C-alpha positions in Angstrom: -0.4 0.1 -0.1 1.6 2.9 -1.1 3.0 6.0 1.7 1.3 9.6 1.2 2.9 12.5 1.9 1.0 16.2 2.5 0.8 19.8 1.8 -0.1 21.6 4.8 -3.9 22.6 5.0 -4.9 25.5 2.5 -9.6 26.5 2.0 -10.5 26.9 -1.3 -13.3 27.5 -2.8 -16.6 25.0 -4.0 -15.8 26.2 -7.8 -11.7 25.0 -7.7 -12.0 21.5 -6.5 -12.3 18.8 -8.8 -15.2 16.2 -9.1 -13.2 14.2 -11.5 -13.0 11.2 -9.3 -16.5 11.5 -8.2 -17.6 8.7 -10.5 -15.7 6.8 -8.6 -18.1 6.8 -5.5 -21.9 5.6 -5.5 -24.4 9.2 -4.4 -25.8 8.3 -1.0 -28.1 11.2 -0.2 -29.3 10.4 2.8 -25.9 10.8 4.3 -24.8 13.9 2.5 -28.1 15.6 4.0 -26.9 14.6 7.6 -23.0 16.2 6.5 -25.5 19.8 5.7 -26.7 19.4 8.9 -23.2 18.7 10.5 -22.1 22.0 8.7 -24.7 23.7 9.8 -24.5 23.3 13.9 -21.2 22.5 14.1 -18.8 23.8 10.9 -16.0 21.5 8.9 -14.3 19.4 11.3 -12.1 17.8 9.0 -10.2 18.5 5.6 -11.4 17.9 2.1 -8.4 15.8 0.1 -7.2 17.2 -3.1 -4.3 16.6 -5.5 -3.4 17.8 -8.6 -3.9 16.0 -11.2 -2.4 18.0 -14.5 -2.9 21.0 -12.8 -6.7 19.7 -12.1 -7.1 20.1 -8.0 -8.7 16.9 -7.9 -10.8 15.7 -4.6 -9.9 11.8 -3.3 -11.8 12.4 -0.4 -14.7 14.4 1.3 -17.2 14.0 -1.8 -20.1 13.8 0.7 -18.7 16.9 2.5 -18.5 18.4 -0.8 -22.1 17.9 -2.0 -23.7 19.2 1.6 -21.4 22.0 1.6 -22.8 23.0 -1.4 -26.6 22.3 0.4 -25.6 24.8 2.9 -26.2 28.7 2.8 -23.0 31.0 2.7 -20.4 28.2 2.3 -18.4 28.4 -0.5 -15.3 27.7 0.1 -13.5 24.5 2.9 -10.7 24.1 3.9 -8.1 21.2 2.2 -4.9 18.9 2.7 -2.8 18.1 -0.5 -1.8 14.7 -1.2 1.5 15.2 -3.3 0.6 11.8 -5.8 1.2 10.8 -9.5 -2.9 10.5 -11.2 -2.6 6.0 -10.1 -1.5 7.0 -6.6 -4.1 8.8 -6.5 -6.7 6.8 -7.5 -6.1 3.6 -5.6 -6.2 6.8 -2.8 -10.0 7.9 -3.6 -10.5 3.4 -2.2 -7.8 3.6 0.8 -8.8 6.8 2.7 -12.9 5.9 2.3 -11.9 2.0 3.6 -10.8 3.3 6.7 -14.1 4.0 7.7 -15.5 1.6 6.0 -17.5 3.2 3.8 -16.5 1.5 0.4 -18.4 -0.6 -1.8 -18.1 -3.5 -3.8 -18.6 -1.4 -7.1 -16.7 1.1 -6.2 -13.6 -1.0 -5.6 -14.4 -2.7 -9.0 -14.8 1.0 -11.2 -11.7 1.4 -9.2 -9.4 -1.5 -10.0 -10.7 -1.2 -13.7 -9.6 2.5 -13.8 -5.8 1.6 -12.7 -6.0 -1.8 -14.7 -7.3 -1.3 -17.8 -7.1 3.3 -17.9 -3.4 3.7 -16.3 -2.4 0.1 -18.1 -0.9 -1.1 -14.4 -0.7 -4.9 -14.4 -3.5 -6.8 -11.7 -0.1 -7.5 -9.1 1.0 -3.9 -9.4 -2.9 -1.9 -8.5 -2.8 -5.7 -5.9 0.5 -3.3 -4.0 -1.3 0.1 -4.6 -4.1 -0.9 -2.1 -2.6 -3.2 -0.8 -4.7 -5.8 -1.0 -4.3 -10.2 -2.9 -3.4 -10.5 -6.9 -7.2 -12.4 -6.6 -9.1 -9.0 -4.5 -8.6 -7.4 -7.9 -9.5 -10.4 -9.8 -13.0 -10.9 -8.8 -13.6 -6.7 -8.9 -13.0 -6.6 -12.6 -15.0 -9.3 -13.4 -17.1 -7.3 -11.7 -16.7 -4.6 -14.1 -16.6 -6.7 -17.3 -18.3 -10.2 -16.2 -21.1 -8.8 -14.5 -24.7 -8.2 -16.6 -25.7 -4.7 -16.4 -28.6 -4.8 -14.1 -26.9 -7.2 -12.4 -24.2 -4.2 -11.5 -27.6 -2.0 -10.9 -29.1 -4.5 -8.3 -25.7 -4.7 -6.7 -24.3 -0.8 -5.9 -27.9 -0.6 -4.7 -27.0 -3.4 -2.3 -29.9 -5.3 -3.4 -27.6 -8.3 -4.0 -24.7 -9.4 -1.8 -21.3 -9.1 -2.9 -20.8 -12.9 -3.2 -24.5 -13.3 -4.7 -22.6 -11.0 -7.3 -19.5 -13.3 -7.5 -21.7 -16.2 -8.2 -23.3 -14.3 -11.2 -20.8 -13.6 -13.0 -19.2 -18.0 -13.8 -22.5 -17.4 -15.8 -23.1 -16.2 -20.0 -24.9 -12.8 -18.8 -28.0 -12.9 -20.6 -28.0 -16.3 -18.4 -27.7 -13.8 -15.3 -30.8 -12.1 -15.3 -32.8 -15.2 -15.7 -31.5 -16.6 -12.0 -31.6 -12.8 -11.0 -35.3 -13.4 -11.5 -35.3 -16.2 -9.6 -33.4 -14.7 -6.3 -36.2 -12.0 -6.6 -39.1 -15.6 -7.1 -37.9 -17.9 -4.4 -35.8 -15.4 -2.1 -32.5 -17.4 -2.7 -29.5 -17.3 -0.4 -25.7 -16.6 -1.5 -25.5 -20.8 -1.2 -28.7 -21.6 -2.7 -28.1 -19.2 -5.2 -23.8 -20.6 -6.0 -26.0 -24.2 -6.4 -28.7 -23.0 -8.7 -25.9 -21.7 -10.9 -23.9 -25.0 -10.6 -26.9 -27.2 -11.7 -26.5 -25.0 -14.8 -23.5 -24.9 -16.1 -24.2 -29.1 -15.3 -27.4 -29.1 -17.2 -27.0 -31.0 -20.5 -30.0 -29.8 -21.9 -32.4 -27.3 -21.8 -35.7 -29.1 -20.5 -33.2 -29.6 -16.9 -32.2 -26.6 -17.4 -36.0 -25.3 -17.6 -36.9 -27.2 -14.8 -33.8 -25.3 -12.1 -35.3 -22.4 -13.0 -38.6 -23.2 -12.2 -37.1 -25.4 -8.7 -34.6 -24.4 -7.7 -34.9 -25.5 -4.5 -36.5 -29.2 -5.8 -33.3 -29.3 -8.1 -30.5 -28.9 -5.4 -32.5 -31.1 -3.2 -32.6 -33.6 -6.0 -28.5 -33.0 -6.8 -27.6 -33.6 -2.8 -29.4 -36.4 -2.2 -27.3 -38.8 -3.0 -24.0 -36.9 -2.2 -22.6 -37.5 1.6 -21.7 -34.7 3.4 -17.8 -34.0 2.4 -14.9 -35.5 4.6 -11.6 -33.2 3.0 -8.6 -35.2 3.7 -6.7 -32.1 3.2 -7.6 -31.0 6.8 -7.9 -32.8 10.3 -10.8 -33.8 12.1 -11.3 -29.8 13.9 -10.6 -28.4 10.9 -13.4 -29.6 8.7 -15.7 -29.2 12.2 -14.8 -25.8 11.5 -15.9 -26.6 7.9 -18.7 -28.3 8.4 -20.1 -24.8 11.2 -18.9 -22.5 7.9 -20.7 -24.6 6.1 -23.7 -24.4 8.1 -23.2 -20.8 9.2 -23.1 -19.0 6.0 -26.6 -20.4 4.5 -28.0 -19.8 7.7 -26.9 -16.5 7.2 -27.7 -16.4 3.7 -30.8 -16.9 3.8 -31.0 -14.0 6.5 -29.7 -12.0 4.4 -32.0 -12.7 1.5 -34.9 -12.3 3.9 -33.7 -8.5 4.9 -33.2 -7.7 1.2 -36.8 -8.7 -0.7 -39.3 -9.4 2.3 -38.1 -8.4 5.5 -39.9 -5.4 7.4 -42.7 -5.8 4.2 -43.8 -9.4 5.7 -44.1 -8.1 9.7 -46.9 -7.4 11.1 -46.9 -4.2 14.1 -47.0 -7.1 17.0 -44.0 -8.4 15.5 -41.4 -5.7 16.0 -41.1 -5.1 20.2 -40.5 -8.9 20.4 -37.2 -9.7 17.9 -36.3 -6.1 18.2 -34.0 -8.0 21.0 -32.8 -10.8 18.8 -32.1 -8.9 16.1 -30.2 -6.5 18.7 -28.8 -9.3 19.7 -27.1 -10.4 15.9 -26.6 -7.3 15.3 -23.7 -6.9 17.6 -22.9 -10.5 17.8 -22.2 -10.5 13.8 -20.2 -7.7 14.2 -17.5 -9.6 17.5 -17.6 -12.8 14.5 -17.5 -10.3 11.1 -13.8 -8.2 13.3 -12.5 -11.5 14.6 -12.4 -13.4 11.0 -10.7 -10.3 9.9 -8.0 -10.7 12.7 -8.0 -14.7 12.1 -7.6 -14.2 8.3 -4.5 -11.7 9.1 -3.1 -15.0 10.3 -4.3 -17.0 7.5 -1.8 -14.5 5.4 1.1 -14.5 7.3 3.8 -17.1 5.4 
């Protein structure tokens, strides 16, 4: 990951700030409105990050603050810090600086990777080094733009499908992805079930089998697994196989809950359901967050030599 050099802070008018890198960030109107309220009440609490690219003062970090400032009467300039980098590193900084806040969505990551590889001509290993990620991550993000059908990209950007589901869809031709999206919505499939459907479609030798999978996806998955015993991975110890089994069960349950929240969620609940369910969902939020933090630490250990 790049080490950045900074200049001192200065004040810059909104008109002088170039928003060319805005295309790498999704619009979030609700957060921009909240930021405008903060600017009115407290003023600017932290400087924007700017870089100079061919004489253009390009905004790298602070897009919400810039958009919000335009809604605040009498606020026509903001404090900035300039990043002393080249154009490619500036694009990478759009990702790295925002990812420190946990605010970068998979589609935004894909836009940055695509720009660095296809526009700037960097190799995928070089981009991985620049972004501090593994080269396989770069390849997967590139596929989200180059192999994912446009309707699926739009749903990914809106948060209607997960990154896991989007990656599975890229295994199919663009036209077939739309069919699977329709099935996913209709049946509220989990990520694990979506993967199973895609596995069956790729293995289908006839149109009749393919139509059956799309019409009755869960029945097709059950039938395909009826004669398959739960696998024992010879690469793993007994303890490792137990963990793998738990992971499979947990991921399936989480995938089902994620799909329910995305596609059905609040719409099927009655007012009487909400209060009794609140405690359980609050516990889910807390414990899922703790598991996510511990998983991040564990993955870092796995990446060590």
